PyMOL Python script that loads the backbone (N, CA, C, O; Angstrom):
from pymol import cmd

cmd.read_pdbstr("""\
ATOM      1  N   UNK A   1      -6.803   2.391  -0.238  1.00  0.00           N
ATOM      2  CA  UNK A   1      -8.082   2.555  -0.882  1.00  0.00           C
ATOM      3  C   UNK A   1      -8.324   1.412  -1.870  1.00  0.00           C
ATOM      4  O   UNK A   1      -9.209   0.583  -1.659  1.00  0.00           O
ATOM      5  N   UNK A   2      -7.533   1.368  -2.952  1.00  0.00           N
ATOM      6  CA  UNK A   2      -7.646   0.294  -3.935  1.00  0.00           C
ATOM      7  C   UNK A   2      -6.239  -0.116  -4.366  1.00  0.00           C
ATOM      8  O   UNK A   2      -5.786   0.272  -5.443  1.00  0.00           O
ATOM      9  N   UNK A   3      -5.550  -0.890  -3.542  1.00  0.00           N
ATOM     10  CA  UNK A   3      -4.147  -1.219  -3.820  1.00  0.00           C
ATOM     11  C   UNK A   3      -3.987  -2.050  -5.087  1.00  0.00           C
ATOM     12  O   UNK A   3      -4.861  -2.826  -5.474  1.00  0.00           O
ATOM     13  N   UNK A   4      -2.825  -1.851  -5.717  1.00  0.00           N
ATOM     14  CA  UNK A   4      -2.498  -2.578  -6.949  1.00  0.00           C
ATOM     15  C   UNK A   4      -1.320  -3.512  -6.758  1.00  0.00           C
ATOM     16  O   UNK A   4      -1.286  -4.590  -7.352  1.00  0.00           O
ATOM     17  N   UNK A   5      -0.350  -3.119  -5.934  1.00  0.00           N
ATOM     18  CA  UNK A   5       0.843  -3.920  -5.764  1.00  0.00           C
ATOM     19  C   UNK A   5       1.411  -3.777  -4.372  1.00  0.00           C
ATOM     20  O   UNK A   5       1.145  -2.806  -3.664  1.00  0.00           O
ATOM     21  N   UNK A   6       2.209  -4.780  -3.992  1.00  0.00           N
ATOM     22  CA  UNK A   6       2.826  -4.794  -2.672  1.00  0.00           C
ATOM     23  C   UNK A   6       4.258  -5.312  -2.811  1.00  0.00           C
ATOM     24  O   UNK A   6       4.517  -6.248  -3.567  1.00  0.00           O
ATOM     25  N   UNK A   7       5.177  -4.696  -2.079  1.00  0.00           N
ATOM     26  CA  UNK A   7       6.553  -5.181  -1.990  1.00  0.00           C
ATOM     27  C   UNK A   7       6.962  -5.138  -0.527  1.00  0.00           C
ATOM     28  O   UNK A   7       6.605  -4.212   0.202  1.00  0.00           O
ATOM     29  N   UNK A   8       7.710  -6.141  -0.106  1.00  0.00           N
ATOM     30  CA  UNK A   8       8.154  -6.219   1.283  1.00  0.00           C
ATOM     31  C   UNK A   8       9.681  -6.193   1.302  1.00  0.00           C
ATOM     32  O   UNK A   8      10.335  -7.013   0.658  1.00  0.00           O
ATOM     33  N   UNK A   9      10.237  -5.242   2.048  1.00  0.00           N
ATOM     34  CA  UNK A   9      11.692  -5.108   2.172  1.00  0.00           C
ATOM     35  C   UNK A   9      12.239  -6.172   3.121  1.00  0.00           C
ATOM     36  O   UNK A   9      11.487  -6.783   3.881  1.00  0.00           O
ATOM     37  N   UNK A  10      13.536  -6.384   3.071  1.00  0.00           N
ATOM     38  CA  UNK A  10      14.173  -7.360   3.966  1.00  0.00           C
ATOM     39  C   UNK A  10      14.020  -6.950   5.432  1.00  0.00           C
ATOM     40  O   UNK A  10      14.125  -7.790   6.326  1.00  0.00           O
ATOM     41  N   UNK A  11      13.771  -5.660   5.678  1.00  0.00           N
ATOM     42  CA  UNK A  11      13.546  -5.163   7.032  1.00  0.00           C
ATOM     43  C   UNK A  11      12.127  -5.442   7.520  1.00  0.00           C
ATOM     44  O   UNK A  11      11.817  -5.248   8.696  1.00  0.00           O
ATOM     45  N   UNK A  12      11.266  -5.900   6.602  1.00  0.00           N
ATOM     46  CA  UNK A  12       9.871  -6.160   6.939  1.00  0.00           C
ATOM     47  C   UNK A  12       8.944  -5.014   6.592  1.00  0.00           C
ATOM     48  O   UNK A  12       7.724  -5.172   6.651  1.00  0.00           O
ATOM     49  N   UNK A  13       9.495  -3.853   6.229  1.00  0.00           N
ATOM     50  CA  UNK A  13       8.651  -2.729   5.845  1.00  0.00           C
ATOM     51  C   UNK A  13       7.889  -3.077   4.568  1.00  0.00           C
ATOM     52  O   UNK A  13       8.398  -3.774   3.689  1.00  0.00           O
ATOM     53  N   UNK A  14       6.671  -2.579   4.491  1.00  0.00           N
ATOM     54  CA  UNK A  14       5.748  -2.936   3.419  1.00  0.00           C
ATOM     55  C   UNK A  14       5.438  -1.695   2.588  1.00  0.00           C
ATOM     56  O   UNK A  14       5.113  -0.642   3.136  1.00  0.00           O
ATOM     57  N   UNK A  15       5.536  -1.818   1.281  1.00  0.00           N
ATOM     58  CA  UNK A  15       5.244  -0.735   0.347  1.00  0.00           C
ATOM     59  C   UNK A  15       4.033  -1.132  -0.485  1.00  0.00           C
ATOM     60  O   UNK A  15       4.009  -2.208  -1.081  1.00  0.00           O
ATOM     61  N   UNK A  16       3.031  -0.262  -0.524  1.00  0.00           N
ATOM     62  CA  UNK A  16       1.791  -0.563  -1.226  1.00  0.00           C
ATOM     63  C   UNK A  16       1.512   0.533  -2.243  1.00  0.00           C
ATOM     64  O   UNK A  16       1.512   1.719  -1.913  1.00  0.00           O
ATOM     65  N   UNK A  17       1.273   0.119  -3.495  1.00  0.00           N
ATOM     66  CA  UNK A  17       0.872   1.085  -4.525  1.00  0.00           C
ATOM     67  C   UNK A  17      -0.644   1.198  -4.510  1.00  0.00           C
ATOM     68  O   UNK A  17      -1.352   0.193  -4.577  1.00  0.00           O
ATOM     69  N   UNK A  18      -1.129   2.408  -4.423  1.00  0.00           N
ATOM     70  CA  UNK A  18      -2.558   2.704  -4.340  1.00  0.00           C
ATOM     71  C   UNK A  18      -2.942   3.466  -5.602  1.00  0.00           C
ATOM     72  O   UNK A  18      -3.200   4.669  -5.560  1.00  0.00           O
ATOM     73  N   UNK A  19      -2.976   2.754  -6.720  1.00  0.00           N
ATOM     74  CA  UNK A  19      -3.110   3.403  -8.015  1.00  0.00           C
ATOM     75  C   UNK A  19      -4.516   3.748  -8.438  1.00  0.00           C
ATOM     76  O   UNK A  19      -4.722   4.769  -9.095  1.00  0.00           O
ATOM     77  N   UNK A  20      -5.476   2.946  -8.091  1.00  0.00           N
ATOM     78  CA  UNK A  20      -6.822   3.203  -8.595  1.00  0.00           C
ATOM     79  C   UNK A  20      -7.585   4.216  -7.752  1.00  0.00           C
ATOM     80  O   UNK A  20      -8.475   4.898  -8.261  1.00  0.00           O
ATOM     81  N   UNK A  21      -7.254   4.320  -6.489  1.00  0.00           N
ATOM     82  CA  UNK A  21      -8.022   5.201  -5.632  1.00  0.00           C
ATOM     83  C   UNK A  21      -7.349   6.514  -5.295  1.00  0.00           C
ATOM     84  O   UNK A  21      -8.021   7.541  -5.196  1.00  0.00           O
ATOM     85  N   UNK A  22      -6.005   6.505  -5.113  1.00  0.00           N
ATOM     86  CA  UNK A  22      -5.353   7.693  -4.572  1.00  0.00           C
ATOM     87  C   UNK A  22      -4.114   8.168  -5.322  1.00  0.00           C
ATOM     88  O   UNK A  22      -3.559   9.205  -4.961  1.00  0.00           O
ATOM     89  N   UNK A  23      -3.658   7.460  -6.344  1.00  0.00           N
ATOM     90  CA  UNK A  23      -2.439   7.855  -7.073  1.00  0.00           C
ATOM     91  C   UNK A  23      -1.295   8.117  -6.096  1.00  0.00           C
ATOM     92  O   UNK A  23      -0.634   9.153  -6.155  1.00  0.00           O
ATOM     93  N   UNK A  24      -1.076   7.159  -5.199  1.00  0.00           N
ATOM     94  CA  UNK A  24      -0.052   7.358  -4.175  1.00  0.00           C
ATOM     95  C   UNK A  24       0.596   6.041  -3.778  1.00  0.00           C
ATOM     96  O   UNK A  24       0.123   4.954  -4.110  1.00  0.00           O
ATOM     97  N   UNK A  25       1.704   6.186  -3.050  1.00  0.00           N
ATOM     98  CA  UNK A  25       2.420   5.058  -2.466  1.00  0.00           C
ATOM     99  C   UNK A  25       2.306   5.173  -0.952  1.00  0.00           C
ATOM    100  O   UNK A  25       2.271   6.270  -0.396  1.00  0.00           O
ATOM    101  N   UNK A  26       2.248   4.021  -0.299  1.00  0.00           N
ATOM    102  CA  UNK A  26       2.181   3.986   1.153  1.00  0.00           C
ATOM    103  C   UNK A  26       3.300   3.087   1.671  1.00  0.00           C
ATOM    104  O   UNK A  26       3.591   2.039   1.094  1.00  0.00           O
ATOM    105  N   UNK A  27       3.914   3.512   2.757  1.00  0.00           N
ATOM    106  CA  UNK A  27       4.943   2.715   3.428  1.00  0.00           C
ATOM    107  C   UNK A  27       4.437   2.380   4.826  1.00  0.00           C
ATOM    108  O   UNK A  27       4.012   3.257   5.577  1.00  0.00           O
ATOM    109  N   UNK A  28       4.493   1.083   5.158  1.00  0.00           N
ATOM    110  CA  UNK A  28       4.045   0.603   6.457  1.00  0.00           C
ATOM    111  C   UNK A  28       5.215  -0.060   7.185  1.00  0.00           C
ATOM    112  O   UNK A  28       6.125  -0.604   6.560  1.00  0.00           O
ATOM    113  N   UNK A  29       5.174  -0.004   8.494  1.00  0.00           N
ATOM    114  CA  UNK A  29       6.162  -0.733   9.298  1.00  0.00           C
ATOM    115  C   UNK A  29       5.874  -2.223   9.193  1.00  0.00           C
ATOM    116  O   UNK A  29       4.829  -2.623   8.680  1.00  0.00           O
ATOM    117  N   UNK A  30       6.789  -3.034   9.672  1.00  0.00           N
ATOM    118  CA  UNK A  30       6.612  -4.483   9.645  1.00  0.00           C
ATOM    119  C   UNK A  30       5.376  -4.927  10.425  1.00  0.00           C
ATOM    120  O   UNK A  30       4.793  -5.971  10.129  1.00  0.00           O
ATOM    121  N   UNK A  31       4.976  -4.132  11.423  1.00  0.00           N
ATOM    122  CA  UNK A  31       3.783  -4.487  12.192  1.00  0.00           C
ATOM    123  C   UNK A  31       2.514  -3.796  11.690  1.00  0.00           C
ATOM    124  O   UNK A  31       1.486  -3.819  12.368  1.00  0.00           O
ATOM    125  N   UNK A  32       2.580  -3.179  10.498  1.00  0.00           N
ATOM    126  CA  UNK A  32       1.383  -2.654   9.845  1.00  0.00           C
ATOM    127  C   UNK A  32       1.029  -1.204  10.111  1.00  0.00           C
ATOM    128  O   UNK A  32      -0.036  -0.759   9.685  1.00  0.00           O
ATOM    129  N   UNK A  33       1.871  -0.448  10.795  1.00  0.00           N
ATOM    130  CA  UNK A  33       1.578   0.966  11.051  1.00  0.00           C
ATOM    131  C   UNK A  33       1.981   1.804   9.841  1.00  0.00           C
ATOM    132  O   UNK A  33       3.067   1.638   9.287  1.00  0.00           O
ATOM    133  N   UNK A  34       1.092   2.703   9.446  1.00  0.00           N
ATOM    134  CA  UNK A  34       1.391   3.592   8.326  1.00  0.00           C
ATOM    135  C   UNK A  34       2.518   4.542   8.717  1.00  0.00           C
ATOM    136  O   UNK A  34       2.415   5.260   9.711  1.00  0.00           O
ATOM    137  N   UNK A  35       3.598   4.543   7.928  1.00  0.00           N
ATOM    138  CA  UNK A  35       4.743   5.405   8.208  1.00  0.00           C
ATOM    139  C   UNK A  35       4.782   6.625   7.303  1.00  0.00           C
ATOM    140  O   UNK A  35       5.206   7.703   7.721  1.00  0.00           O
ATOM    141  N   UNK A  36       4.343   6.456   6.070  1.00  0.00           N
ATOM    142  CA  UNK A  36       4.482   7.554   5.113  1.00  0.00           C
ATOM    143  C   UNK A  36       3.592   7.290   3.907  1.00  0.00           C
ATOM    144  O   UNK A  36       3.370   6.146   3.509  1.00  0.00           O
ATOM    145  N   UNK A  37       3.089   8.380   3.337  1.00  0.00           N
ATOM    146  CA  UNK A  37       2.361   8.345   2.069  1.00  0.00           C
ATOM    147  C   UNK A  37       2.929   9.432   1.193  1.00  0.00           C
ATOM    148  O   UNK A  37       3.173  10.548   1.653  1.00  0.00           O
ATOM    149  N   UNK A  38       3.142   9.112  -0.070  1.00  0.00           N
ATOM    150  CA  UNK A  38       3.597  10.138  -1.009  1.00  0.00           C
ATOM    151  C   UNK A  38       2.972   9.924  -2.375  1.00  0.00           C
ATOM    152  O   UNK A  38       2.518   8.830  -2.711  1.00  0.00           O
ATOM    153  N   UNK A  39       2.962  11.011  -3.161  1.00  0.00           N
ATOM    154  CA  UNK A  39       2.400  10.982  -4.502  1.00  0.00           C
ATOM    155  C   UNK A  39       1.091  11.740  -4.573  1.00  0.00           C
ATOM    156  O   UNK A  39       0.419  11.976  -3.570  1.00  0.00           O
ATOM    157  N   UNK A  40       0.757  12.108  -5.791  1.00  0.00           N
ATOM    158  CA  UNK A  40      -0.493  12.792  -6.081  1.00  0.00           C
ATOM    159  C   UNK A  40      -0.751  12.634  -7.568  1.00  0.00           C
ATOM    160  O   UNK A  40       0.158  12.251  -8.303  1.00  0.00           O
ATOM    161  N   UNK A  41      -1.959  12.915  -8.035  1.00  0.00           N
ATOM    162  CA  UNK A  41      -2.234  12.788  -9.462  1.00  0.00           C
ATOM    163  C   UNK A  41      -1.401  13.781 -10.276  1.00  0.00           C
ATOM    164  O   UNK A  41      -1.222  14.931  -9.876  1.00  0.00           O
ATOM    165  N   UNK A  42      -0.900  13.324 -11.415  1.00  0.00           N
ATOM    166  CA  UNK A  42      -0.162  14.214 -12.298  1.00  0.00           C
ATOM    167  C   UNK A  42       0.880  13.467 -13.104  1.00  0.00           C
ATOM    168  O   UNK A  42       0.951  12.239 -13.086  1.00  0.00           O
ATOM    169  N   UNK A  43       1.687  14.244 -13.813  1.00  0.00           N
ATOM    170  CA  UNK A  43       2.693  13.667 -14.696  1.00  0.00           C
ATOM    171  C   UNK A  43       4.117  14.061 -14.315  1.00  0.00           C
ATOM    172  O   UNK A  43       5.064  13.637 -14.977  1.00  0.00           O
ATOM    173  N   UNK A  44       4.287  14.845 -13.282  1.00  0.00           N
ATOM    174  CA  UNK A  44       5.611  15.298 -12.858  1.00  0.00           C
ATOM    175  C   UNK A  44       6.299  14.293 -11.957  1.00  0.00           C
ATOM    176  O   UNK A  44       5.727  13.255 -11.623  1.00  0.00           O
ATOM    177  N   UNK A  45       7.537  14.600 -11.558  1.00  0.00           N
ATOM    178  CA  UNK A  45       8.263  13.725 -10.639  1.00  0.00           C
ATOM    179  C   UNK A  45       7.490  13.532  -9.332  1.00  0.00           C
ATOM    180  O   UNK A  45       7.013  14.500  -8.739  1.00  0.00           O
ATOM    181  N   UNK A  46       7.371  12.289  -8.891  1.00  0.00           N
ATOM    182  CA  UNK A  46       6.641  11.994  -7.661  1.00  0.00           C
ATOM    183  C   UNK A  46       5.137  12.018  -7.806  1.00  0.00           C
ATOM    184  O   UNK A  46       4.412  11.839  -6.828  1.00  0.00           O
ATOM    185  N   UNK A  47       4.665  12.237  -9.016  1.00  0.00           N
ATOM    186  CA  UNK A  47       3.231  12.215  -9.287  1.00  0.00           C
ATOM    187  C   UNK A  47       2.912  10.966 -10.102  1.00  0.00           C
ATOM    188  O   UNK A  47       3.767  10.430 -10.807  1.00  0.00           O
ATOM    189  N   UNK A  48       1.663  10.514  -9.990  1.00  0.00           N
ATOM    190  CA  UNK A  48       1.237   9.291 -10.665  1.00  0.00           C
ATOM    191  C   UNK A  48      -0.130   9.484 -11.318  1.00  0.00           C
ATOM    192  O   UNK A  48      -0.961  10.264 -10.854  1.00  0.00           O
ATOM    193  N   UNK A  49      -0.331   8.753 -12.402  1.00  0.00           N
ATOM    194  CA  UNK A  49      -1.669   8.674 -12.986  1.00  0.00           C
ATOM    195  C   UNK A  49      -2.325   7.351 -12.597  1.00  0.00           C
ATOM    196  O   UNK A  49      -3.511   7.305 -12.270  1.00  0.00           O
ATOM    197  N   UNK A  50      -1.541   6.286 -12.637  1.00  0.00           N
ATOM    198  CA  UNK A  50      -2.032   4.988 -12.158  1.00  0.00           C
ATOM    199  C   UNK A  50      -0.847   4.192 -11.651  1.00  0.00           C
ATOM    200  O   UNK A  50      -0.334   3.310 -12.339  1.00  0.00           O
ATOM    201  N   UNK A  51      -0.419   4.510 -10.447  1.00  0.00           N
ATOM    202  CA  UNK A  51       0.698   3.780  -9.843  1.00  0.00           C
ATOM    203  C   UNK A  51       0.260   2.322  -9.698  1.00  0.00           C
ATOM    204  O   UNK A  51      -0.812   2.031  -9.167  1.00  0.00           O
ATOM    205  N   UNK A  52       1.101   1.423 -10.176  1.00  0.00           N
ATOM    206  CA  UNK A  52       0.645   0.038 -10.282  1.00  0.00           C
ATOM    207  C   UNK A  52       1.602  -0.923  -9.602  1.00  0.00           C
ATOM    208  O   UNK A  52       1.414  -1.240  -8.428  1.00  0.00           O
ATOM    209  N   UNK A  53       2.615  -1.393 -10.300  1.00  0.00           N
ATOM    210  CA  UNK A  53       3.545  -2.350  -9.718  1.00  0.00           C
ATOM    211  C   UNK A  53       4.605  -1.673  -8.871  1.00  0.00           C
ATOM    212  O   UNK A  53       4.926  -0.502  -9.072  1.00  0.00           O
ATOM    213  N   UNK A  54       5.138  -2.415  -7.933  1.00  0.00           N
ATOM    214  CA  UNK A  54       6.188  -1.890  -7.059  1.00  0.00           C
ATOM    215  C   UNK A  54       7.136  -3.038  -6.721  1.00  0.00           C
ATOM    216  O   UNK A  54       6.705  -4.154  -6.427  1.00  0.00           O
ATOM    217  N   UNK A  55       8.418  -2.747  -6.768  1.00  0.00           N
ATOM    218  CA  UNK A  55       9.425  -3.738  -6.382  1.00  0.00           C
ATOM    219  C   UNK A  55      10.585  -3.032  -5.705  1.00  0.00           C
ATOM    220  O   UNK A  55      10.758  -1.822  -5.851  1.00  0.00           O
ATOM    221  N   UNK A  56      11.370  -3.784  -4.972  1.00  0.00           N
ATOM    222  CA  UNK A  56      12.486  -3.220  -4.217  1.00  0.00           C
ATOM    223  C   UNK A  56      13.793  -3.755  -4.777  1.00  0.00           C
ATOM    224  O   UNK A  56      13.947  -4.960  -4.973  1.00  0.00           O
ATOM    225  N   UNK A  57      14.726  -2.860  -5.030  1.00  0.00           N
ATOM    226  CA  UNK A  57      16.095  -3.218  -5.387  1.00  0.00           C
ATOM    227  C   UNK A  57      16.897  -3.120  -4.089  1.00  0.00           C
ATOM    228  O   UNK A  57      17.389  -2.048  -3.740  1.00  0.00           O
ATOM    229  N   UNK A  58      17.027  -4.228  -3.386  1.00  0.00           N
ATOM    230  CA  UNK A  58      17.689  -4.236  -2.076  1.00  0.00           C
ATOM    231  C   UNK A  58      19.157  -3.830  -2.196  1.00  0.00           C
ATOM    232  O   UNK A  58      19.684  -3.141  -1.322  1.00  0.00           O
ATOM    233  N   UNK A  59      19.808  -4.247  -3.256  1.00  0.00           N
ATOM    234  CA  UNK A  59      21.231  -3.947  -3.430  1.00  0.00           C
ATOM    235  C   UNK A  59      21.478  -2.445  -3.501  1.00  0.00           C
ATOM    236  O   UNK A  59      22.423  -1.939  -2.896  1.00  0.00           O
ATOM    237  N   UNK A  60      20.635  -1.738  -4.235  1.00  0.00           N
ATOM    238  CA  UNK A  60      20.805  -0.292  -4.409  1.00  0.00           C
ATOM    239  C   UNK A  60      19.933   0.522  -3.458  1.00  0.00           C
ATOM    240  O   UNK A  60      19.941   1.752  -3.496  1.00  0.00           O
ATOM    241  N   UNK A  61      19.182  -0.171  -2.605  1.00  0.00           N
ATOM    242  CA  UNK A  61      18.317   0.489  -1.612  1.00  0.00           C
ATOM    243  C   UNK A  61      17.361   1.490  -2.273  1.00  0.00           C
ATOM    244  O   UNK A  61      17.296   2.662  -1.900  1.00  0.00           O
ATOM    245  N   UNK A  62      16.622   0.983  -3.269  1.00  0.00           N
ATOM    246  CA  UNK A  62      15.678   1.858  -3.941  1.00  0.00           C
ATOM    247  C   UNK A  62      14.405   1.103  -4.289  1.00  0.00           C
ATOM    248  O   UNK A  62      14.368  -0.126  -4.348  1.00  0.00           O
ATOM    249  N   UNK A  63      13.383   1.884  -4.512  1.00  0.00           N
ATOM    250  CA  UNK A  63      12.057   1.392  -4.833  1.00  0.00           C
ATOM    251  C   UNK A  63      11.770   1.729  -6.287  1.00  0.00           C
ATOM    252  O   UNK A  63      11.970   2.868  -6.708  1.00  0.00           O
ATOM    253  N   UNK A  64      11.305   0.757  -7.058  1.00  0.00           N
ATOM    254  CA  UNK A  64      10.930   0.967  -8.452  1.00  0.00           C
ATOM    255  C   UNK A  64       9.413   0.898  -8.522  1.00  0.00           C
ATOM    256  O   UNK A  64       8.808  -0.106  -8.148  1.00  0.00           O
ATOM    257  N   UNK A  65       8.807   1.972  -9.004  1.00  0.00           N
ATOM    258  CA  UNK A  65       7.354   2.083  -9.023  1.00  0.00           C
ATOM    259  C   UNK A  65       6.884   2.315 -10.449  1.00  0.00           C
ATOM    260  O   UNK A  65       7.265   3.294 -11.090  1.00  0.00           O
ATOM    261  N   UNK A  66       6.054   1.406 -10.937  1.00  0.00           N
ATOM    262  CA  UNK A  66       5.540   1.575 -12.301  1.00  0.00           C
ATOM    263  C   UNK A  66       4.264   2.404 -12.264  1.00  0.00           C
ATOM    264  O   UNK A  66       3.395   2.228 -11.409  1.00  0.00           O
ATOM    265  N   UNK A  67       4.191   3.305 -13.221  1.00  0.00           N
ATOM    266  CA  UNK A  67       3.042   4.193 -13.378  1.00  0.00           C
ATOM    267  C   UNK A  67       2.442   3.869 -14.752  1.00  0.00           C
ATOM    268  O   UNK A  67       2.888   4.380 -15.779  1.00  0.00           O
ATOM    269  N   UNK A  68       1.457   3.037 -14.740  1.00  0.00           N
ATOM    270  CA  UNK A  68       0.907   2.468 -15.974  1.00  0.00           C
ATOM    271  C   UNK A  68       0.424   3.512 -16.974  1.00  0.00           C
ATOM    272  O   UNK A  68       0.733   3.413 -18.161  1.00  0.00           O
ATOM    273  N   UNK A  69      -0.308   4.487 -16.527  1.00  0.00           N
ATOM    274  CA  UNK A  69      -0.879   5.461 -17.463  1.00  0.00           C
ATOM    275  C   UNK A  69       0.108   6.549 -17.874  1.00  0.00           C
ATOM    276  O   UNK A  69      -0.111   7.207 -18.891  1.00  0.00           O
ATOM    277  N   UNK A  70       1.173   6.759 -17.127  1.00  0.00           N
ATOM    278  CA  UNK A  70       2.231   7.687 -17.542  1.00  0.00           C
ATOM    279  C   UNK A  70       3.337   6.960 -18.316  1.00  0.00           C
ATOM    280  O   UNK A  70       4.298   7.583 -18.766  1.00  0.00           O
ATOM    281  N   UNK A  71       3.191   5.632 -18.467  1.00  0.00           N
ATOM    282  CA  UNK A  71       4.145   4.825 -19.248  1.00  0.00           C
ATOM    283  C   UNK A  71       5.576   5.011 -18.761  1.00  0.00           C
ATOM    284  O   UNK A  71       6.475   5.307 -19.548  1.00  0.00           O
ATOM    285  N   UNK A  72       5.780   4.836 -17.453  1.00  0.00           N
ATOM    286  CA  UNK A  72       7.120   5.037 -16.909  1.00  0.00           C
ATOM    287  C   UNK A  72       7.298   4.273 -15.602  1.00  0.00           C
ATOM    288  O   UNK A  72       6.344   3.793 -14.990  1.00  0.00           O
ATOM    289  N   UNK A  73       8.564   4.184 -15.206  1.00  0.00           N
ATOM    290  CA  UNK A  73       8.935   3.658 -13.902  1.00  0.00           C
ATOM    291  C   UNK A  73       9.705   4.752 -13.185  1.00  0.00           C
ATOM    292  O   UNK A  73      10.674   5.293 -13.718  1.00  0.00           O
ATOM    293  N   UNK A  74       9.271   5.075 -11.977  1.00  0.00           N
ATOM    294  CA  UNK A  74       9.986   6.074 -11.174  1.00  0.00           C
ATOM    295  C   UNK A  74      10.800   5.357 -10.099  1.00  0.00           C
ATOM    296  O   UNK A  74      10.381   4.339  -9.548  1.00  0.00           O
ATOM    297  N   UNK A  75      11.965   5.914  -9.821  1.00  0.00           N
ATOM    298  CA  UNK A  75      12.855   5.373  -8.797  1.00  0.00           C
ATOM    299  C   UNK A  75      12.822   6.263  -7.569  1.00  0.00           C
ATOM    300  O   UNK A  75      12.873   7.488  -7.678  1.00  0.00           O
ATOM    301  N   UNK A  76      12.739   5.648  -6.407  1.00  0.00           N
ATOM    302  CA  UNK A  76      12.729   6.371  -5.141  1.00  0.00           C
ATOM    303  C   UNK A  76      13.695   5.682  -4.191  1.00  0.00           C
ATOM    304  O   UNK A  76      13.959   4.489  -4.335  1.00  0.00           O
ATOM    305  N   UNK A  77      14.227   6.424  -3.218  1.00  0.00           N
ATOM    306  CA  UNK A  77      14.930   5.738  -2.144  1.00  0.00           C
ATOM    307  C   UNK A  77      13.873   5.075  -1.272  1.00  0.00           C
ATOM    308  O   UNK A  77      12.679   5.277  -1.497  1.00  0.00           O
ATOM    309  N   UNK A  78      14.277   4.302  -0.299  1.00  0.00           N
ATOM    310  CA  UNK A  78      13.314   3.553   0.493  1.00  0.00           C
ATOM    311  C   UNK A  78      12.493   4.422   1.449  1.00  0.00           C
ATOM    312  O   UNK A  78      11.605   3.928   2.144  1.00  0.00           O
ATOM    313  N   UNK A  79      12.797   5.710   1.475  1.00  0.00           N
ATOM    314  CA  UNK A  79      11.991   6.657   2.249  1.00  0.00           C
ATOM    315  C   UNK A  79      10.982   7.392   1.370  1.00  0.00           C
ATOM    316  O   UNK A  79      10.207   8.214   1.858  1.00  0.00           O
ATOM    317  N   UNK A  80      10.997   7.095   0.089  1.00  0.00           N
ATOM    318  CA  UNK A  80      10.041   7.730  -0.831  1.00  0.00           C
ATOM    319  C   UNK A  80      10.584   8.998  -1.434  1.00  0.00           C
ATOM    320  O   UNK A  80       9.901   9.646  -2.227  1.00  0.00           O
TER     321      UNK A  80
END
""", "prot")
cmd.dss("prot")
cmd.show_as("cartoon", "prot")
cmd.util.cbc("prot")
cmd.orient("prot")
């Protein structure tokens, strides 16, 4: 809807933060097919107010997602 950030894993999978429109994260295959969406508005675990930046820690196989309006970074495995 209104993406804020993108991270690409060494496998080619693409992670997109959709903070302004949907308060969610999207995972795409290397060829652009949507594989998974997670998140919803809120302040609890797995919820976002404005999911913004996203980066991948390849060594630990995890995704770091910043939530600007909740003033936090949430950690997820690469499956969300």
